[in-house]
Each structure stands twice: as C-alpha cells, then as structure tokens.
BAMARPA-646205 format. One record per atom (N, C-alpha, C, O, CB): x, y, z. Coordinates in steps of 0.02 Angstrom, whole numbers, plus 32768, in hexadecimal, padded with zeros to 4 digits. Each point is the difference from the previous one (the first is absolute). Glycine has a CB too. Example, Ala and Ser with C-alpha at 12.3 -4.5 7.8 and 13.67 -1.06 7.14 Angstrom:
2
82947EE48186/7FD3803B8000/802D803C8000/80347FFF8021/7F6D7FC6801D/804D80707F9E/802A803B8003/7FD980378025/801980378008/80227FA97F8C/
% end
This chain:
247
AF608E34822E/7FE57FC3801F/7FB8800D8017/7FF28033801F/80827FA88005/7F607FF87FCC/7FBA80068013/7FF47FD5803E/800C7FC47FFE/7FD180517F8A/800A800A80B0/7FF47FD8803D/7FC67FD17FF5/7FD1800F7FDC/805B804F806C/7FD77F697FD8/7FCA7FCE7FFB/7FF77FDE8043/8025800D802F/7FF47FE17F58/7FB67FE7807F/7FF37FDE803F/80377FCE8011/801E7FE27FD4/7F68802B8019/80877FEC8054/80347FD08016/7FEA7FB87FF5/802A7FD47FF7/7FFC8080805D/7F997FA07FAD/7FE67FBC7FF9/7FBF80017FD9/7FD6802C800C/80617FB28060/7FC07FF47F68/7FC37FF97FD9/7FDC7FC28017/80187FC87FF5/801B80747FA7/7F947FCC8083/7FD97FC78019/7FD17FE77FCA/7FE580287FD9/80228005809D/7FEF7F937F89/7FD57FE17FCE/7FD17FCF8022/80107FE28033/8048802B7F74/7F6D7FED803C/7FCE7FD08018/7FDD7FE27FC3/7FE380237FD8/800C801D8094/80157F7D7F8F/7FE57FDD7FC5/801F80187FBF/7FDF80067FCD/7FB77FE98071/80AB80207FC6/802480177FC5/7FF380487FEC/801780157FCB/7FE47F788010/7FE38099804E/7FF180467FF0/801B802D8038/80037FEC803A/7F957FF27F84/807A805D802F/801C802F8031/7FCB80158032/7FC580077FF0/808E80217FBA/7FC57FE28094/7FD380138036/801D803B8026/803B80008012/7F9C7F8A7FF7/800080A78004/8012803B8027/7FD28002803D/7FC380007FF8/806780407FA1/7FF27FC480A2/7FD97FFF803E/7FFD8047801C/803380218008/7FEF7F678010/7FA1808F7FF7/7FF480418020/7FE07FF28043/7FCB7FE18003/8028805C7F8D/802C7FDA80A5/7FE77FF38044/7FE1803F801E/801280387FED/80457F6F8022/7F7B804F801F/7FDF80388022/7FE77FE88044/7FEF7FC58007/7FF080707F8A/801F7FF8809F/7FE57FF28042/7FBC80218007/7FF8803C7FF1/807C7FBC8040/7F5B7FE37FE5/7FBB80198008/7FF58010804A/800B7FD5802B/7FCB7FE87F71/801580808072/7FF480158045/7FBB80208005/7FE980217FD2/80927FF08040/7F657FE38027/7FC1801F8012/7FC77FED7FD1/7FCF80267FF9/807180388038/7FC57F697FAE/7FC97FE67FD8/800F7FB67FF1/80387FE98008/7FB180897FC5/7FE37F6A801D/800A7FB97FF2/801E7FF67FBB/7FF8802A7FD4/7FA87FBA8077/80827FE57FAD/80237FF27FC1/7FCE7FF47FC7/800D80147FC8/80537FBC8079/7F6980107FCE/7FD07FF07FCB/7FE5803E7FDE/800180037FC2/7FE17F98807D/800780977FE7/7FE7803D7FE1/803780287FDE/7FF480217FCE/7FB27FE38088/80977FF97FC5/803980227FE0/800E7FE37FBB/800B80257FD1/80257FF380A1/7FD07FA67F89/800F7FE07FC0/7FC980107FCD/800F800D7FC6/802F7F978075/7F83805C7FDA/7FC980107FD2/800780487FE6/7FF9800C7FC5/7FBC7FA38078/805A80807FF1/800980457FEB/803C80097FD3/7FFE80257FCF/7FCC8000809B/806D7FB87FA7/803C80057FD7/7FF57FE47FBA/8018801D7FCF/802E7FDC8099/7F967FCF7F92/7FF27FE47FBF/7FD6802F7FD5/800C80067FC4/7FFB7F88806E/7FC980937FEC/7FD880317FDB/802A803B7FE8/7FF880167FC7/7FA47FC8807D/8090803A7FE6/802B80377FEC/802F7FEC7FC8/800C80267FD1/7FEE800780A4/80217F967F8E/802E7FE97FCC/7FDB7FF87FBD/801A80137FCC/802B7FB2808B/7F7E80207FAA/7FDB7FF77FC3/7FEC80427FE0/7FFD80067FC3/7FDA7F8F806A/801C809E7FFD/7FE980407FE5/803A802E7FEC/7FF980257FD0/7FA37FD08078/809C80087FDB/803580327FF5/80417FE47FE4/802880277FE6/7FA680168077/803C7F827FA6/803F7FE37FE8/7FF17FCD7FCA/7FEE7FC88010/8049804B8061/7FD17FFF7F50/7FF57FCF7FCB/80397FCC7FFF/803B80127FFD/7F8780457FC0/802D7F6A8047/80327FCB8000/80097FE77FB9/7FD07FEB7FE0/80117FF38096/805D80257F70/800C7FEA7FBA/7FF37FB57FF8/7FFC7FDA8030/805980817FC3/7FA67F917FCF/7FF57FBA7FF0/803D7FD78015/803980137FF4/7F7C800D7FAB/803F7FA88080/80367FD58017/8012800C8049/802A7FDD801B/800080217F72/7FB880348093/800C800F8046/7FC17FF28028/7FC880057FE6/808E80537FFB/7FB17F97805D/7FC87FF4802D/8014800F8047/803C80038010/7F967FA67FA2/7FFE80608079/800D80108046/7FDA7FCE802C/7FC57FF47FF5/804C80877FF1/80107F69804B/7FE27FD28030/801280188046/80318024800B/7FD67F7B7FA4/7FD0804D8081/800980158045/80167FC38029/7FE27FCB7FFB/7FC880917FFA/80897FAD8033/801A7FC98028/800A80158049/7FDE802D8019/805A7FA47F82/7FF6800F8085/801080128045/7FC87FF08030/7FE27FCB7FFC/8067808D7FD9/7FA87FD78058/7FCC7FF78032/7FBB7FF87FE1/7FD67FDB801A/806F80688035/7FAF7FE07F7A/7FBF7FFB7FDF/7FF57FBA7FE5/7FC97FE58005/803C80957FDD/802E7F688001/7FFA7FBD7FE7/7FF47FCE8039/7FD97FD17FF9/8072804E7FA7/7FD87FEB8098/7FF47FD5803A/7FBA8008801B/7FE17FCF8015/809880398007/7F6D80357FE2/7FBC800D8017/7FCD7FDC7FD4/7FCF7FE48019/8055808B8016/7FE87F917F90/7FD27FDE7FD2/7FFF7FB5800D/7FCB7FE18002/804980787FA9/80277F89805E/80037FB8800C/7FE17FEE8044/7FDE7FCD8006/808A802D7FB4/7FA380318078/7FE17FF38042/7FB480077FFC/7FDC7FDA8021/808D804F8017/7F7F80087FA1/7FB780087FF9/7FE07FC47FDF/7FC97FEB8013/804880907FE5/80117F677FD7/7FE67FC47FE0/7FFC7FC68031/7FD17FD97FFF/805E804E7F94/80047FD48098/7FFF7FCA8032/7FC8800B8033/7FDF7FD18014/809C801F7FDD/7F7B804F8023/7FCA800F8030/7FBC7FF27FE3/7FD27FEE8024/807680688010/7FAF7FB27F8A/7FC07FF07FE1/7FEE7FB78007/7FC67FED7FFB/804D80707FB5/801F7F79805B/7FF47FB9800B/7FFE7FF0804A/7FD67FD98017/8062800C7F7C/7FF680398093/80067FEF8047/7FC380178028/7FE77FDB8029/8095802E7FCC/7F6C80337FFE/7FC8801B8028/7FC17FD77FF8/7FE37FED8032/804F80857FC2/7FB67F807FCF/7FC47FD67FFB/80097FBB801E/7FD27FE5801F/801080597F7B/80597FA4805C/800C7FBD801D/7FFF8003804C/7FE37FD48020/8061800D7F7B/7FDA80538082/800080068049/7FB98009801B/7FEE7FE18032/808580517FC8/7F657FF97FE6/7FBB800A8017/7FD77FC17FF8/7FD67FF0802A/803380887FB8/80027F637FE8/7FDC7FC17FF6/80127FCD8035/7FD57FDC8019/8027803B7F6C/80447FE5808C/80157FD18035/7FE280138043/7FED7FD48027/807D80167F9A/7F938057804D/7FE28017803F/7FB77FEB8004/7FE97FE88033/806780797FD1/7F8B7FA97FC5/7FBA7FEE8000/7FF77FB48006/7FD17FE98021/8015807D7F9A/80457F748025/7FFB7FB78006/800C7FE98047/7FDF7FD28018/804880237F71/8008802B809A/800D7FEE8046/7FC48013802C/7FEF7FDB802E/808C80357FC0/7F6680288003/7FC480148026/7FC77FCE7FF5/7FDD7FED802F/8046808C7FC9/7FD57F737FCA/7FCB7FCF7FF1/800E7FBD8022/7FD37FDF8019/8018805B7F79/80557FB2806E/80117FC18021/7FF58003804B/7FEF7FCE801F/8065801D7F87/7FB580508078/7FF880068048/7FB680038013/7FEB7FDD802F/8083805E7FD8/7F6A7FED7FD5/7FBA80098012/7FD37FCC7FDF/7FC97FF28018/804D80877FF6/80027F6A7FBB/7FD77FD37FD7/7FBF80227FEC/7FCA7FE27FFE/80687FBB803D/7FD580A47FB7/7FC680297FF2/8016803B7FD5/802B80278014/7F9C7FB78059/801C80287F58/801380377FD3/7FEA8043801D/802380327FF9/7FD47F817FA5/7FCF804F8083/7FE5803E801A/802F801F8034/8010803B7FFC/7F7C7F9B7FEF/808980038046/802C801A8034/804580117FE3/8021802F8016/7FA17F8E8040/8055801B7F7A/803F80107FE0/7FFF80427FDD/803080278004/7FE47F607FEE/7FB580887FEB/7FF980407FDE/7FFB80398032/801980377FF4/7FAF7F907FAD/8017802D8098/7FFB80348033/80458014801B/800F803B8006/7F7F7F9A8019/809B7FFA7FEF/8044800F8017/802880217FC8/8029802C800D/7FD37F738044/7FF8804B7F72/8026801A7FC7/7FEF80497FF0/802580217FDD/7FE07F6B7FF5/7FC2808D8048/7FEE80467FF5/803380308020/8003803B7FEE/7F857FA4800C/809F80078035/8033802B801D/803680147FCF/802180338009/7FC97F968062/802080107F5F/8035800F7FD0/7FF180407FD9/802B802C7FFF/7FEC7F5A7FF7/7FAE80817FE9/7FF3803F7FDD/7FFE803D802D/801580367FEB/7FAD7F897FC2/8026803A8090/80018039802E/804880138013/8010803B8006/7F7F7FA28027/809B7FF17FDB/8046800E8010/802380207FC4/8028802F8009/7FD97F718047/7FF180487F74/801E801E7FC5/7FEA80487FF7/8027802B7FEC/7FDE7F647FDE/7FBB807F8045/7FE880457FFC/8025802E8030/801280377FEE/7F7E7F9D7FEF/807A80148060/802580298031/8048800B7FEB/801B8037800A/7F9C7F9D804E/80697FF97F8A/804580097FE9/800680327FC7/802D80297FFF/7FE97F628024/7FBB80717FAE/800180307FC8/7FF380478019/801F802F7FE9/7FBA7F767FC9/7FF88062807D/7FF28042801B/803C801C8025/800E803C7FFB/7F797FA58010/809E7FF58019/803B80178023/803680177FCF/80228032800C/7FC47F7F8052/8023802B7F6B/802F80167FCD/7FEC80437FE2/802A802B7FF4/7FF07F5D7FF2/7FA58081800F/7FE9803F7FE3/8009803A8031/801380377FEB/7F9A7F897FD0/804780348085/800880368030/804980158008/800F803B800B/7F8C7F9A8031/80937FFC7FBD/804780108006/802080107FBC/803C800E7FFD/7FC97FA88067/7FD380497F68/801880107FBC/803B7FD37FEC/803380167FE8/7FA880628028/801B7F477FFC/80337FCE7FEF/7FE67FD77FC5/7FC87FE68004/806380158074/7FFB7FFE7F53/7FE87FDA7FC6/7FFC7FB6800F/80237FE6802C/800F80707F89/7FA47F888025/7FF97FB78007/803C7FDF7FE0/800D80077FC4/7F758001803A/80A47FD3802A/803E7FE17FE9/80007FB68010/7FCF7FE6801A/806E80867FF7/7FFA7F727FDD/80057FB9800D/80017FF2804B/7FE07FD08017/805E80217F7D/7FE680378092/80017FF68049/7FBB8009801E/7FEE7FDD8030/8089804A7FD3/7F6180077FE2/7FBB80088017/7FD77FC27FF0/7FD67FEB8027/803380917FCA/80037F667FD5/7FDE7FC27FEE/80107FC88030/7FD47FD88012/802D804C7F78/803E7FD7808A/80137FCE8032/7FDD800E8042/7FEC7FD18023/808480207FA4/7F89804E804A/7FDD8012803D/7FB77FEB7FFE/7FE47FEC8033/806980737FDB/7F937FA57FB7/7FBB7FEA7FF9/7FF97FB5800C/7FCE7FEA801D/801E80737F92/80457F7D803C/7FFE7FB7800B/80047FF1804A/7FD97FD8801B/805C80147F75/7FFB80348093/80057FF68048/7FC280188025/7FEB7FE28031/809180297FC5/7F68802B7FF2/7FC5801D801F/7FC37FD27FFB/7FD87FFC802F/805480757FB6/7FCF7F6C7FE4/7FC77FD27FF8/80017FC98035/7FCB7FED8019/8035802B7F6C/803B7FD0808C/80057FCC8033/7FEA80198044/7FDD7FDC8024/807F7FF27F9D/7FB8806F8051/7FEC801C8041/7FB4800C8003/7FE07FF28033/809180447FD9/7F737FE37FBD/7FB8800E7FFE/7FD87FC08007/7FCE7FFE8024/804780657F94/80017F688026/7FDD7FC08005/80077FE28046/7FD17FE1801A/8042800C7F6C/8027801C8099/800B7FE58043/7FD0801F8033/7FE57FDC8029/809380117FBA/7F7F8054801A/7FD28021802F/7FB87FE77FF7/7FDD7FF28031/806E80737FD0/7F9F7F967FC1/7FBD7FE87FF3/7FF87FB78014/7FCB7FEC8017/802C80657F8D/803E7F888053/7FFD7FB98014/7FF87FF8804B/7FDA7FD68017/806D800E7F87/7FDC80468088/7FFA7FFD8049/7FB8800F8016/7FE67FE0802E/809280437FDD/7F69800E7FD5/7FBD80148013/7FCC7FCB7FEC/7FD87FEB802A/804A808D7FCA/7FDF7F747FCD/7FCC7FD37FE8/80057FBB8020/7FCD7FE18010/8032805E7F83/803E7FA78076/80077FBD801D/7FE57FFF8047/7FE37FCD8015/8083801F7FA3/7FA4804A806E/7FE680008045/7FB480058001/7FDF7FE08029/808B80567FFD/7F797FF27FAD/7FB880047FFD/7FE27FBD7FEC/7FCC7FEC801B/803C808E7FC6/80177F637FF1/7FE77FBE7FEC/80047FCE803A/7FD37FD78009/805280407F82/80117FED809D/80057FD38039/7FCA800E8033/7FE67FD1801F/809580277FCF/7F738047801C/7FC98010802F/7FBE7FE67FE6/7FD77FE88027/8068807E7FFE/7FB57FA07F9B/7FC27FE77FE3/7FFC7FB48004/7FCA7FE4800A/8032807F7FAA/803D7F7C8043/80017FB68006/7FEF7FE98047/7FE77FC98009/806E80337F9C/7FB7802F808C/7FF07FF08045/7FB7800D8011/7FE97FF48038/808C80257FE6/7F6580017FB1/7FB9800B800A/7FED8048800C/7FC5800D800D/80377F838020/8032809E7FD1/7FF08047800B/7FDB801D7FC4/800D7FEE7FC7/8058801E8084/7F6C80217FC3/7FDA80207FCB/802D802C7FD6/803580168016/7F657FE78032/805180107F79/802980257FD1/80148045801A/803B80118001/7F8D7FB17FA2/800780658073/800F80448017/802E7FFF803D/802F80288005/7F627FFF7FCE/80617FAC805B/80297FFC803D/80477FE97FEE/80318018801E/7F697FCF8027/806C7FEA7F8C/80427FE87FEC/802980377FDF/803C8006800C/7F947F877FE7/8010809A7FE2/802280377FDF/801880348032/803980187FFD/7F827FD47F9C/801980268095/801280328032/80397FE7802D/80308024800E/7F5B80087FF0/806F7F968019/80347FE4802B/80427FF87FDA/8035800E801C/7F727FB68025/805580267F81/803D7FF77FD9/802380417FF0/803D80058003/7F917F957FCD/800B809A8020/801E80417FF0/8022801E803E/8036801D7FFA/7F737FF57FAE/80387FE88092/801D801D803D/803C7FD78017/8032801D8017/7F5D800F8009/806D7F937FDB/80377FD68018/803D80057FD4/803880018019/7F747FB18017/804B80537F8F/803880037FD2/801680477FF1/802A800B7FD4/7FAD7F8C7FFA/800E809A8056/801480467FF6/804A800A8010/8025801F7FDA/7F6680058040/808B7FC2801F/8045800A8015/80327FDC7FD3/803180207FEC/7FA67FEB8088/801F7FB57F79/80317FE17FD2/800580237FBD/803780077FE5/7FB17F8E8052/7FE080827FAD/800280227FBF/802580428006/802980107FD5/7F6B7FBA800B/805F805C8055/8023803F8009/804A7FF6800D/802A80267FE8/7F6D800B8045/807B7F9C7FF8/80467FF2800D/80257FEE7FBF/803880177FF5/7FAB7FC2807F/7FFE7FFE7F63/801F7FEF7FC0/8009803D7FD4/803480087FE1/7F987F878026/8001809C7FF7/8004803C7FD6/80358030801A/8026801C7FD9/7F627FD6800A/807A8019805E/8030802F801C/80487FE87FF8/802C80277FEE/7F7E7FFE8063/80627F9B7FBC/80447FE77FF9/801880057FB9/803880167FF3/7FB47F9C806C/7FEA803B7F71/801480027FBA/800980477FE7/8031800F7FDD/7F937F858011/800E80998024/800480447FE7/803880288020/802580237FDE/7F607FD9800D/80837FFF8058/803580258021/80457FE67FEC/803080277FFF/7F837FEE8061/80537FAC7F90/80407FE57FEB/8017801C7FBD/803C80007FF2/7FAA7F99804D/7FEC807E7F98/8012801C7FBE/8008804C8000/8011801D7FCD/7FB37F838000/80308080806C/800680498003/804780187FEF/8007802F7FD9/7F9E7FD2807D/80917FE17FC6/804380177FED/800D7FFA7FB5/8022802B7FE3/80067FB3808D/7FBF7FEE7F70/80087FFA7FB7/7FD880357FDB/801680187FCC/7FFE7F6D8042/7FB2808C800C/7FD580307FDD/801E80478001/7FF280277FD3/7FAC7F94804C/808A80558014/801D80438004/804A80007FF0/80238030800E/7F887FEE8047/806E7FAB7F8E/80487FFB7FF1/801380337FCA/7FD9800D7FD2/80267F78804E/803D80957FE5/801A80317FCF/80457FEE7FE8/801D80247FD7/7F9E8034805F/80627F727FE3/80447FED7FEE/80027FD37FC2/7FD380017FD6/804C800980A1/80187FD07F85/80097FD37FC8/7FCB7FC98001/7FF47FE18033/808780387FCE/7F667FDC7FC5/7FCB7FCE7FFB/7FBC80198014/7FD07FD98001/80857FD48014/7FA480947FFA/7FBF801A8016/7FCD7FFD7FC7/7FC47FFA800E/807680518043/7FDC7FB97F70/7FD17FFE7FC9/7FDF7FBC7FF9/7FCB7FF97FE1/8079805D7FE4/7FDA7F778059/7FE27FBD8001/7FD87FF68040/7FCB7FE07FFE/80947FF47FBC/7FB98045807F/7FE07FF48040/7FC080288008/7FCE7FE6801A/80A280038016/7F8F80567FBB/7FC6802B800C/7FC07FE67FDF/7FCD7FFC8022/808180637FE5/7FB27F8E7FB9/7FC17FE77FE3/7FE77FC18022/7FC47FF9800D/805F80387F87/800A7FA1807B/7FEB7FC18020/7FE1800D8044/7FCA7FE7800F/80917FDD7FB5/7FC780658066/7FE7800E8043/7FBF80287FFE/7FD37FF48028/80A280098002/7F8680327FA7/7FC380287FFB/7FC47FD67FEE/7FCA8008801C/807B805A7FC2/7FC57F6F7FF4/7FCA7FD47FEC/7FE97FD5803B/7FC47FF8800C/806880077F7F/80047FE5809A/7FEF7FD38037/7FDB80268037/7FCE7FE8801A/80967FD07FCA/7FB58083802E/7FE180268037/7FB980157FED/7FD17FF68026/80A080337FFE/7F877FF57FA0/7FBD80167FEC/7FD07FC67FF8/7FC580068012/807080597FB5/7FE27F6A801D/7FD47FC77FF7/7FED7FDE8041/7FC77FEA8007/806D80057F8B/7FF9800E809D/7FF07FE18040/7FCB802A8025/7FD47FE48020/80A17FEB7FE6/7F9180727FF7/7FCE802A8021/7FBA7FF57FE3/7FD07FF98025/808A805C7FF2/7FA27FAA7FA7/7FBE7FF77FE0/7FE67FB9800B/7FC47FF7800D/805A805F7F9D/800D7F788051/7FE87FBB800B/7FEC7FF48048/7FD27FD9800D/807880017F96/7FD88046808C/7FEC7FF98046/7FBB801E800D/7FD87FE48024/80A1801F7FFD/7F7B80377FC1/7FBD801E8006/7FCB7FD27FE3/7FC97FFA801B/806A80787FE0/7FDD7F6E7FCC/7FD17FD17FE3/7FF37FC5802E/7FC77FED800B/805F80357F83/80107FC2808E/7FF87FC5802A/7FD7800E803E/7FD77FD78014/809780017FC2/7F9B80628048/7FDE800F803F/7FB9801B7FF6/7FD57FF5802A/809A80228007/7F85800C7F98/7FC080227FF7/7FD57FE17FC9/7FC47FF5800B/80728072801D/7FE77F8C7F9F/7FD97FEC7FC6/7FF77FB47FFC/7FCA7FE87FEF/805F807C7FD5/800C7F77804C/7FFD7FB77FF9/7FC97FE0802A/7FDE7FD37FE7/809B802F8001/7F7C80118058/7FC87FE38026/7FBC800D7FDF/7FD47FD68001/806F80388067/7FB5802E7F7B/7FC0800F7FDE/7FF87FD57FC2/7FCA7FE67FF4/803B80908037/80317F827FAF/7FFC7FD57FC4/7FF07FB88014/7FDA7FDE7FDD/8077806D7FE8/7FCD7F9E8071/7FF27FBB8016/7FB77FF88015/7FE17FCD7FF1/809680298035/7F6E803B7FFC/7FBA7FFD8014/7FD27FFF7FC3/7FD07FDA7FFF/804C8062806C/7FF27FEE7F64/7FD680027FC4/80057FBE7FD9/7FCF7FEA7FE3/804080928017/802C7F668005/800A7FC37FDA/7FDE7FC4801F/7FE97FD37FDD/8083805B7FFC/7F8F7FD1806A/7FE57FC68023/7FBD800E8022/7FE87FD88027/808C80027FEB/7F6D805F7FDE/7FC280128022/7FC77FD07FED/7FDA7FEA802B/804C808E7FD7/7FD47F797FBD/7FCB7FD37FEB/80087FBA801E/7FD07FE18014/802680607F81/80477FA8806D/800D7FBE801E/7FEE7FFF804A/7FE37FD08018/8079801E7F95/7FB480488076/7FEF80048048/7FB58001800B/7FE77FE0802E/8085805C7FE6/7F707FEA7FC2/7FB780038006/7FE17FBC7FF3/7FD17FED8022/8031808C7FBC/80177F637FF1/7FE67FBE7FF0/800B7FCF8039/7FD37FD98011/8041803E7F76/80287FEA8096/800E7FD38038/7FD58011803D/7FE97FD38023/808C80207FB3/7F81804E8036/7FD680138039/7FB87FE97FF5/7FDE7FEB802F/806C80787FE6/7F9F7FA27FAC/7FBC7FEA7FF3/7FF87FB5800A/7FCC7FEA8019/802880747F95/803E7F7C8040/7FFD7FB7800A/80007FEF804A/7FDB7FD48016/8060801B7F7D/7FEF80348094/80047FF18048/7FC380168026/7FEC7FE08031/808F802A7FC6/7F66802C7FF2/7FC6801B8024/7FBE7FE27FE9/7FCC800E801E/8073805A7FF0/7FC17F6D7FBE/7FC27FE47FE6/7FE27FD08034/80237FD48017/800780387F72/7F967FFB808A/7FE27FD68034/7FF87FB87FE8/7FFA7FF27FC4/7FCB8072806A/80397F708002/7FF77FB87FF1/7FB77FF27FF1/7FD480148025/808E7FCE8026/7F927FFB7F7D/7FBC7FEE7FEC/7FFC7FB47FFB/80247FE27FD8/7FCC808C7FE9/7FE47F728067/7FFD7FB78000/7FED7FE37FBC/80177FC97FF0/7FCA803D8087/7FF5801E7F61/7FEA7FE27FC2/803780007FCB/7FF57FE77FC8/7F98803E8053/80AF7FF77FF6/80387FFD7FD1/801A7FB87FFA/80237FF07FD0/7FFB8086804C/7FD17F5F8014/801A7FBC7FFF/7FC57FD07FF3/7FC9800A801A/809780158037/7FAC7FAF7F88/7FCD7FCD7FF1/80127FBF8025/803A7FF3800E/7FAF80427F80/7FE67FA58080/800C7FC18021/7FE880018048/7FE980338019/80797FBC7F9D/7FA37FD88069/7FEB7FFA8045/803A7FEC802B/802F7FE07FE8/7F5E80017FF5/807080318061/80357FEE802F/7FEE7FC08024/80267FE8802A/7FF880907FE3/
% end
C-alpha cells in the first residue's frame, strides 16, 4: 500500500498545497521578497506549477492599497478644513507644515527602535497628522486673533507663542504618555501596538518642537512683507495736496 494525503485541496479546478510559516524578528514584506529570490534561484518550478503568497502577507497588500487611497484623502480633507477656517492658503500651509515634521519624527522613532514600517505604523501616521495639525491650529489661530485686535506682528507672535505654550505641551504630553504602555508592550498583540505607539510618540515630540520653535518663525517670514506694508501705510504723514477741491 502506498501512503497518500488524507485530503486533496483544489482551487479553480487545480490541486493546491499549502505551506505555512511563522515570521519572527523581521517584517513580512522583506521576508517574502527574500523567500521569492531564494525560490527562483534554488528551486526550479516545473511547468504547470506556480507559487503564490497568502495569509498575513495578502492582508498586508490589500491594506496597503487601501492606505494609498485613505492617506491622501485624509490629508486633503485636513487641508480643506484649514483653508475653510482661515480663508487663507498661506496660513493653511503654515499649519500643514506640522504634518511632514511629525512624519519625520515617527520614521526616526521607528528607525531608532529597529521596527519595520507596517500597516499599524501607517495608521499611527494618520492619527499623528491630526495631532500635529491641532497644535499648529491652536498657535496660528491665537496669533491671528491678536493681530485682528491691532497688535503688531512681532508682539503678536511673541504673545501667542508664550500664551499657547502650556496648551501645546499639555496636548503633547497627554498623547505621548498615553501611548507609552503600548510602545513597551511585549504580550499578545504587541507586534501591532508597538509600531503604532512608536510612531505617535516620536511624531508628537518632533511636531511639538516645530509648533513651539519653528512655526512662529515661519509665520513671521510669511507675513513680514504684509506687516511692513501696513506699517508704512499707517505711518505715512498726511499731505493736504493729496485731496482736490475746496471745503
């Protein structure tokens, strides 16, 4: 008697053999790329046979495709809301500069902890963008309100940066400290929690530094010419010959 398989699986009318493996201490994407190279070089596949990758890798591919749509749409909606609030492209872009600074901090945090870029990290970048924009919005909106009251540009920037220092720091500390348990988790689900928390903590630190130090400087550079022009108009002396006619 010749032993054979207990069950023959088929897919689309063709036989299917499933080989499973657990990936540890590395990301699935790089593992699949390395495995495909090894198979092509060392394992000749006969005609009529093929190999496909499924399971978690297939889910990661589908999630990555969805994120390629969700992330640009989310950033576009954020910018549209900023434009609707300020009615000004310049101020909207100034607040939006917090997003790339936050993303840079998140990527740097992943690199320092040697954590691969995964789907959970991508979700963390989306959440991080909202926090970064919120901090910049708090700062810029207050500076604009001071200028609307007649305060000079430099004085408004200094007053706004000092007044909004505590709210920005409180937002950053609450958000970052709340993710610390997830960042150091080692139990079940830690492979999902660690990348997300690491991205949020690193990005919040970098975006907070931008909001407190760099954003006021960018605002001053963006509105400096406008402030000089307004000052020149207000300081221009009255000349009677500017008006024609008799009283």
